[in-house]
Structure formats: C-alpha cells, structure tokens
C-alpha positions as CSV (number, residue, x, y, z in Angstrom):
1,M,36.5,11.7,-24.9
2,V,34.4,14.2,-23.0
3,Y,33.2,11.4,-20.6
4,L,36.8,10.5,-19.8
5,V,37.4,14.1,-18.7
6,V,34.1,14.1,-16.7
7,I,35.1,10.9,-14.9
8,A,38.6,12.2,-14.1
9,W,37.3,15.5,-12.8
10,M,34.7,13.7,-10.6
11,Y,37.5,11.5,-9.2
12,V,39.5,14.6,-8.3
13,V,36.5,16.3,-6.7
14,L,35.7,13.1,-4.8
15,M,39.3,13.0,-3.4
16,M,39.0,16.7,-2.5
17,A,35.8,16.0,-0.6
18,V,37.3,12.9,1.2
19,A,40.3,15.0,2.2
20,E,38.1,17.7,3.6
21,A,35.9,15.2,5.5
22,T,38.9,13.4,7.0
23,H,40.9,16.6,7.9
24,A,41.0,17.6,11.5
25,Q,39.3,20.9,10.9
26,G,37.1,19.6,8.1
27,S,33.5,18.5,8.3
28,L,31.0,16.3,6.4
29,L,29.0,19.4,5.5
30,G,32.1,21.1,4.0
31,A,32.9,17.9,2.0
32,A,29.3,17.8,0.6
33,V,29.4,21.4,-0.3
34,T,32.8,20.9,-2.0
35,F,31.5,17.9,-3.9
36,V,28.4,19.7,-5.1
37,L,30.0,23.1,-5.9
38,Y,33.2,21.8,-7.5
39,G,31.9,18.6,-8.9
40,L,28.2,18.1,-9.7
41,G,27.4,21.7,-10.6
42,P,30.2,22.4,-13.1
43,V,30.1,18.9,-14.6
44,A,26.3,19.1,-15.2
45,L,26.7,22.5,-16.9
46,V,29.6,21.3,-19.1
47,V,27.8,18.1,-20.1
48,Y,24.6,20.1,-20.9
49,L,26.5,22.6,-23.0
50,M,28.5,19.9,-24.8
51,G,25.3,18.1,-25.7
52,T,23.7,21.2,-27.3
53,P,24.8,20.4,-30.9
54,A,23.5,16.9,-30.7
55,R,20.1,18.1,-29.4
56,R,19.9,20.7,-32.1
57,K,20.7,18.1,-34.8
58,A,18.1,15.7,-33.4
59,R,15.5,18.6,-33.3
60,R,16.3,19.5,-36.9
61,E,15.9,15.9,-38.1
62,R,12.6,15.5,-36.2
63,D,11.3,18.7,-37.7
64,S,12.3,17.7,-41.3
65,A,10.7,14.3,-40.8
66,D,7.5,16.0,-39.5
67,R,7.5,18.4,-42.5
68,A,8.0,15.5,-44.9
69,A,5.1,13.6,-43.3
70,W,2.9,16.7,-43.5
71,L,3.7,17.3,-47.1
72,A,2.9,13.6,-47.9
73,Q,-0.4,14.0,-46.1
74,R,-1.2,17.1,-48.0
75,A,-0.3,15.4,-51.3
76,A,-2.6,12.5,-50.5
77,E,-5.5,14.8,-49.6
78,A,-5.1,16.9,-52.8
79,D,-5.0,13.9,-55.2
80,P,-7.3,11.2,-54.0
81,T,-7.1,7.9,-55.8
82,P,-10.3,7.0,-57.7
83,S,-12.1,4.1,-56.1
84,G,-14.0,2.9,-59.1
85,Q,-17.3,3.5,-57.4
86,P,-19.7,6.2,-58.6
87,D,-19.8,9.2,-56.2
88,A,-17.4,7.6,-53.8
89,G,-14.9,10.5,-54.0
90,G,-16.7,12.5,-51.3
91,Q,-17.9,15.2,-53.7
92,P,-21.6,16.3,-53.7
93,A,-23.8,15.1,-56.5
94,T,-24.1,17.6,-59.4
95,D,-27.9,17.2,-59.6
96,A,-29.4,17.8,-56.2
97,V,-33.0,17.2,-57.4
98,A,-34.1,13.7,-58.2
99,P,-35.4,13.1,-61.7
100,V,-39.2,12.8,-62.1
101,R,-40.5,9.4,-63.1
102,K,-43.5,8.9,-65.2
103,E,-46.2,6.6,-63.9
104,P,-46.8,3.5,-66.1
C-alpha cells in the first residue's frame, strides 16, 4: 500500500518537473531541483521512517537468535559429554608426580 502512494507521488513530482522544464520561464535546473526537493528527498524520508518497525523487528529477532546460540554454547561448555577415554575431558591429572617403580 505504501509503495502505491510512493509511486503515485513520484509521478506527480515528475509531471511537476516536466512542466517546469517545458515552461517558457522554466529551466532544467529548476526542474531538477523540483524533482529532488519535492520528490526524492521526502519520499526517501517517508520510506525510511515507514521501514523502522520492520528493521526493529529484524534486529530483535537477530538478537534473540544470537542469545539462544550463546546460551547453547555456554550449556555445551559447562556440561561436556564424556568421551569414554581416560583423561580426555581436558582436566589436569590428580596425581602430578609419577609413581616410583621398583627395579626387578
């Protein structure tokens, strides 16, 4: 719906610029200024402002997805799955000194 209004307004502004360019006292510079100041500037501002809620929603969804991924990563780091191999959990050995063997 908004794009229909934008297209219609740009058509009106284009016709204003054409009328100014073809008028006996008009000029191409005046037509360009009319097109930019009545058309491109206001339309760009309106489209930007109308898109704000969509950008805000997308940012919130992205932030919640990032937070969910961060929480999943934290949960995976806090509870590592046992690998079945001794001392493969990344923890240091409890006995740092090697046991002494007797000579045969």
